[in-house]
Steps between C-alpha positions, in 0.01 A plus 500: 500500500731793585633782285834658588582842357843658528641837404879511480705818461828424328828679436686405183855632553644367172243672281623803306192552280133406472595247232747328735240504778238336276746228398584418863137509614367292211752229580412500871123513437520207256703290745251577780206399279668177390627397841203592722199508261393846619381824344765774496499847351685828537243729660699811584815704442493428125679826418781456753794302364635368832171439682208267447183395676381145432153367573475127572189284539481132593208267573549222756286241675566638847660789687816304581555431130457870420758593766741237374484604135548869582800415720649292217448787254674749730785252563535447124518876438747549787738266318483705180816708445333752270237631745454593865168487686438836667158425646236228483134496597307174499129449564288185503131470427 
């Protein structure tokens, strides 16, 4: 069994307030949870209205599965119009 952990730094250009940021992030987080069956939470930049840091955790049977699911998550987020990925760090255990 492998655990993949990712930290994604995001820019939210369309957000003009913390309330707008929360609305955008809650929608994205819910879609990630439903589509990939992963744990997702905002872990940083809570007070900045155009930035966010998401923590993602996934459990897979093998290392290849962990790589594949993290790649799919990043591809999914790249297709989102409301956010931009600034940086991503992924580790496997």
